[in-house]
C-alpha positions in Angstrom: 7.0 73.2 175.9 5.4 74.5 179.3 8.7 74.3 181.0 10.5 76.0 178.1 10.7 79.8 177.8 11.7 82.3 174.8 12.0 85.7 174.3 10.5 85.3 170.9 8.1 83.0 169.3 7.5 82.8 165.6 3.8 81.1 164.7 2.3 80.4 161.6 -1.4 80.0 161.0 -3.8 78.4 158.3 -6.3 81.1 158.8 -6.8 84.4 160.4 -10.0 86.3 160.9 -10.7 89.7 163.0 -14.0 88.1 164.5 -12.9 84.4 165.1 -9.2 84.7 165.7 -6.2 82.7 164.3 -6.9 79.1 163.5 -4.8 76.2 162.5 -5.7 72.9 160.7 -5.7 70.2 163.6 -6.4 69.9 167.3 -2.7 68.2 167.6 -1.1 71.8 166.1 -3.8 73.9 168.1 -2.3 72.7 171.8 1.4 73.0 170.6 0.7 76.5 169.3 -1.4 77.4 172.5 1.9 76.2 174.8 4.4 78.3 172.7 2.4 81.3 173.1 2.1 81.1 176.8 5.8 80.2 177.2 6.9 83.1 175.0 7.5 86.9 175.5 6.9 88.4 172.2 4.7 86.6 170.0 5.1 87.2 166.0 2.5 86.0 163.7 4.3 84.7 160.3 1.6 84.3 157.8 1.4 84.8 154.1 -1.6 87.4 152.7 -3.7 84.5 151.8 -4.4 83.2 155.1 -6.2 86.6 155.9 -9.9 85.9 155.9 -9.6 82.2 156.1 -11.0 80.3 159.1 -9.9 76.7 160.2 -11.2 74.3 162.4 -9.1 74.7 165.6 -8.8 78.0 167.1 -5.6 78.6 168.9 -5.2 82.5 169.6 -7.2 85.9 169.0 -5.3 88.4 166.7 -4.8 90.4 169.7 -2.5 87.9 171.3 0.2 88.4 169.1 2.6 91.8 169.2 3.9 91.6 165.5 2.5 90.2 162.4 4.7 89.6 159.6 3.2 89.2 155.9 3.7 89.7 152.6 2.8 92.5 150.0 -0.4 90.9 149.1 -2.5 91.5 152.1 -5.3 93.9 151.5 -5.6 97.3 152.5 -8.6 96.0 154.6 -6.8 93.8 156.7 -3.8 96.0 157.1 -6.1 98.7 158.7 -7.3 95.9 160.9 -4.3 94.8 162.1 -2.8 98.3 162.6 -6.2 99.7 164.5 -5.7 96.9 167.0 -2.4 98.0 167.8 -0.1 95.6 166.5 3.2 96.2 164.6 2.5 95.0 161.0 5.7 94.4 158.6 5.1 93.8 155.1 7.9 92.1 153.5 
């Protein structure tokens, strides 16, 4: 993956926390996701609203590492404001 380059990377997560970052459930996922982030120009976090406020064991990125967040309409106003205040484009679909 380190040798591959991408214009856009769509990355999922099991947890998203303002303070503790973006997390997944396994170290295997963590290493893969880190490599994809490093190799991509535009990083897009694709998560459903239930992942906000959750923390899993393996941290792979900070929220600020992403250019865009795509989520569903269940996102709380608080989480919506956090993403917008960081300066990340937020798409609610």
